[in-house]
N, C-alpha and C positions, 0 to 999 in steps of 0.2 A: 559372757565368757567366750574367749577365742577357742575355736575347735581346731586342734592340731591333729590332722589325720595321719595315723601311722601307716606305713607301707603294707602292713598285714591286714588293715581294715577292709579293703575290698574282698579279700579272701574270706574273712569272717562273715561279711555281709552276704556273700554268695552262699555260704554254708547254712545260713538261716533258712534257706529253701529246702534243706534236707532234713529228714526225720532224725538223723543221728544227733547225739548230744554234742554240742560245740564246747570243747574244753580248752580254756585259755590258761596256760601254765607258764611259769617263769619265776625269776627272782622277785622278792618283795620290792615294791616301789618302782617297778618298771612300767606301770600304767595299766595293769589288767582291769582294775575296777573302772577306770575311766572308759576303757574300750567297751566293756560290758554295758555300761550305762548308755554310751553312744549308740550301741547296737539296739538296745531296748527302746531308746527314744525314737529311733527311725522305723520301728514296727508300727504299721498303721492300726492294727487291732487295739482295742481298749482292754481286751481280755489278757492282761499281762501284769506281772508283778516283779519287783526286785526284792530279794531276800538277802540281808547282810548277816552272815553267821558270826560276826564279831559281837552281835547283840545276843545276850544270853537268852532272851525270850524267843528269838528265832531259832536258836540251837535246840531249845526244848521241843519245838515242833517236830524236828526230824529225829529226836531221841525216843519218840513214842514207839512202843513195841507193836501197837495195833495200827496197821496201815490205814484203816478206815478213819481213825482219829486224825491222822496226818491230812487226809483228804478234807475232812471237816474243817480243820484249822486253816488250811489254804483257801477253802471256800469262804471262810470268814474274813479273809483278807481281800475278797472280791473276785476270786476266780470262778468261772463257770465251766465245770468239767464236762458238760454236755456238748461242748464245741471246742474247737482248737484253741489252746491257750499257750502262752509263752511265759516261761519262768527263768529268771536270771538268779543264780545263787552264787554269792561271793564268799570266798575263803572256805571252800569245802573241806580243807584239811583239818579244820577245827572240829568236824564231826566225822570221825573215822568210820562210823557205821553207815554213812549216808549212801554208799554205793548200792547196797541192797534195796534201799528205799527208792532210789532213782530207777533201778531196774524194774521194780514193781510198777511204779507210776508210768514209766516209759512203755511197758508192755500192755498196760491196762487202759490208758487214756491217750488222746491225741494231744500230746504235749511236746513243744519244742523247748529243750533245755539249753541254756547257756550257763556254764559254770566256770568259776575261776579258782585257782589254787596256787599257792606260792612255792610249791615244790614238786618236781617230777619224781623225786625219791618216793614220795607217797603216791602220787597220782598214777605213775606208770605201773608200779607194782600192784596196787589194789585194783585199778581200773582194768588192767589187762586181764585179770581173773574174773572180776564180777560183771564187767560190761563189754565183754568181747563182741565186736561187731556192732556195738550200739553207740560208739563214740569216735570222735576224731580229735586228736590233740594238736593244738597250735601253740608253739613255743614263742614267748615274747621276750626279747632281749632289750638291754638298754639301746638308746638311739644309735643308728649308724651315722656316718658323717652327713649324708644327705638329709636325714631326718633332723639332725642337729641344726643344720642351716635353716631348714624349714621352720623349726621351733624358734629360731632367732629372727625369722622373717627376712632372711637374706636370699636373694635370687641366685640361681646357679643353673648351669647347663646340665642336661640329663643324658649326655652322650655316653656311649660305651667307653669306659675308661681305657680299654686296650687300644682304642683308636684315637685317643685324645693327644694332640700335640702339646708340648710345653708352651704355655702362654705367659710371658712375663707380666702382662697386665692382670691376668686372672690370678696368678701367684701373689702379686702385690695386694690384690683386693681381698683374698681369702686366707692368706698365710696366718694372720693373727687369730682367726676363728679356728683354723686347724691346730694351731698351737694350744688353744684353750681345750679343744677336744682331746688332744694327746695328754694334757696334764690332768684334766678333771673328768674325762669320760662322758658317758651318755645317759645317766639317769635323768629323766625329764625335769624333776624339781631342781637338780643341780644345774642343768643347762639353763633353766629359766631364772635362777637366782642372780641377783644384780651384783653382789659383791663377792670377793674372794673368800672373805670370812664366812659368809652365808653358805657358799659352796662347800667349804671344808666342814662346817657344822652339819650340813645335810649328809655328807659322805660318812662322817663319824657316826651319825645316828643310824644310817643304813647298816654299817658294819656291826654296831652294837645290837641292833635288832636281829641281825642274822645270827650272831653268836648267842645272844641271850634268849631269843624267842624261837627262831626256826630250829636251831640245833636241839634245844631242850624239848621242843614239841615233837620233833620227828626222829630223833636218834637217841641211842643209849649212852652218848658221850656226856658224862656228868661234869668233867673238869674243864670249865671254860678257859682257864689259864693255859692248859695244854693245847686247846683248840687255837687260841690266839697266837701262841708261840709258834705252832706249826704253820699257821697261815703266813706269818712273817717270814719263816724259813722258805716257804714255797714262793712267796712274792719275790724274794731275793734271787730265785732261780728261774725267773721268766726267760724263755727262749733257750733254756738249757735242757739237756737230757736228764731225766730223773734217776737218781740213785737212791733207792729206798733204804738200802743198808746204811748208807752214809747219813741219811735223814734220821734214821733210827738212832744211830750213834750220837748225833748232835742233840737230838730232842730228848733222849732218854726213854723214848717209847719203843715198844717192840716193833719189829718190822711189819708184822701183821696189823698192828694197831695203826701204824702210819698208812698202810695200804687201805684200811677201812675208812680212815679219815679222808684220804684222797678220793676214794670212791664216792663218799657222801658229798664232798665238796663239788665233785663233777656232776652228780645227779641233782644237785640243788643249784646248778648253773653258775657257781662261783668260779670254777676253773674249767679248763679244757686240756686234755692230753692228746697230742697228735701222734699217731703211729707213723712209722717210717714207710716211705714209698719204696716198694721192693720188687725188682724184676730179676735180680741176681743175688739171692740171699747169701751166697758164699762171699760176696764182696762187701756186703753191707751190714750195718749194726741193726739186726732185725728186731730185737726185743725192746730196746730203750724207747721211751716216749718223751716228747718235748712238752714242756708245760707253758701254758698261757693263762692269764686271768681274763674273765669275760667282761671286765670293765677297768679302764685305765685309772679312773678316780680311786677305786678301791685299792688297786695295786700300789698306787703312789701314796695312799694314806698309810698303808701297812709298812712300807719301807721307802727309803730314799733311792729311787731307781736312777740308774745312769740314763742319760738322754737317749743312748742307743737302745736300751732295753724298753724304755717308754715308747719309743717310736716303733720298734718291732711288735710290741704288744698291741699298739693302736692299729697297725696294718693287719695283724691277725683279726682284730675285731671288725675290720672293714671287709676283708676277704671272706670271712666265714659266712657272710650273707650271699656270696656268689657261687658257692658250691662246696663240695667235699674237700677238706684240706688234709694233706700229709706233709712230711718233710723228707728230704733226701740226704743220705749221709754215707760216705765211704769210710772204711777202716783207717784210711790215711788222715781222716779228720776233715776232709773237704765236704762242704755241705751246700745244699740249696735250701733256703729258709722255708719256702712253701711250695708245694705242688698242688695245683688246683685241678680237681676232677681228673687226676691221673694223666693230665695231658699238657699242662703248662707250668713251667717253673718260674718262681719269683724270688729274687734276691733283694734284701732290704739294706740299703746304705743311706745314711743321712746325707752324704755328699758324694754321689757316685761319680766314677771317672771311666774313661774309655777302657782301661785295663780290666775293670770290674766286669764290664760287658763281655770282653773276650774270654775271661775266666769262666763266666757263667755259661756262655755258649758251649765251651768245651765240656763242662761238667754235665750240661743238659743233654749233650750228644751221648755221653757215657750212660746217662740215666735212661736214654731212649725217649726223651721228651722232644716233641716237634717244635714247641714254642718256649721262649725264655725271655723274661723281662726284668729290668732293674726297676726298683721303686725307690724314689728319693724324697727327702724332706726339704732340702735346701736348694736354692738356685745355684747352679754351678757354671762358672765362666767357661765359655767355649765348648761346652758339652751339654747336649739336650736329648740324647737318645735314652731317655728313661721316663717312666710314668711318675708324675708328681703325685704324691699320696693324696693330696687334697682333691684330686680328680676321681678318686674311688668313692662314689657316693651311692 
């Protein structure tokens, strides 16, 4: 089996040296189990086990009220608690009581835990209370474009995208791959699927699992039809400022219910809301947030997005790995699509032109940003002063 190393893997491997619990969280099917197993296989010690909590018998181990019974059960699986041991526990959200068990074992024995869970909604709330100072969270997202190419076994340069000149040859070589990334997103099994129909089937299954398993397991939302309808309404608003009152009116749900859903969707990695970049609040729309989906494949599955919305959402999913994102907006309606680390502005245009760059620089000056860049999707005749999106890896 081919080992596709994720960019986060070296950080996880380094964290194995620390006593803290290594917590890998993120959306279902982003590759958390694969990462955890890869980490475990690289540990030289034989005093290690992998525990999958999707198995009922394994869940029963951690549901014991007597912690000594849990130790005996784990010893029966081959662990020697008299020396350092390594335990990987997969899908911990399936046993809500497990945090107290981990705390006891962590404090009592020399154990290095690596645990995975499919939702920060559960993990951040529970773990922040029960395991304060004892864990570090690593969030795993669908593949970025560099990882996408790596999984496709396509070679690419690793230069800083801010310094990359437009190369017609590189554009011609990679544009079809970038087009696939924009349309189908970065879930590993979707990327590796050979046919379009298989990709669509995988995405459909991922959405269905999220609505019918994650939401029912982790939230009090009982009406999956409302959830699905609201997801479609949100997907249709990618790149737009959120108006919760309007969403409430269209969906028939109360404004507070819409807010609760949106909070849940964000805490379970499905969407991201960007706050405005603000230095002069009197001139800017301070409260409104812009919406993006954390995977293009899911967004495209929910609604038929325009090519512009698809592209802007893809660029969001590339830039989010580079630092903190905001957007900039004036009351006049003029906007800069993304502000990275409060220092550089990025405007997304499928086919950028010279006038776009002039407008961007003027707006960036108003915003107090020292750097400003156009990001384009297509090759533009006689204009090359922009970053080709396929160079953001």
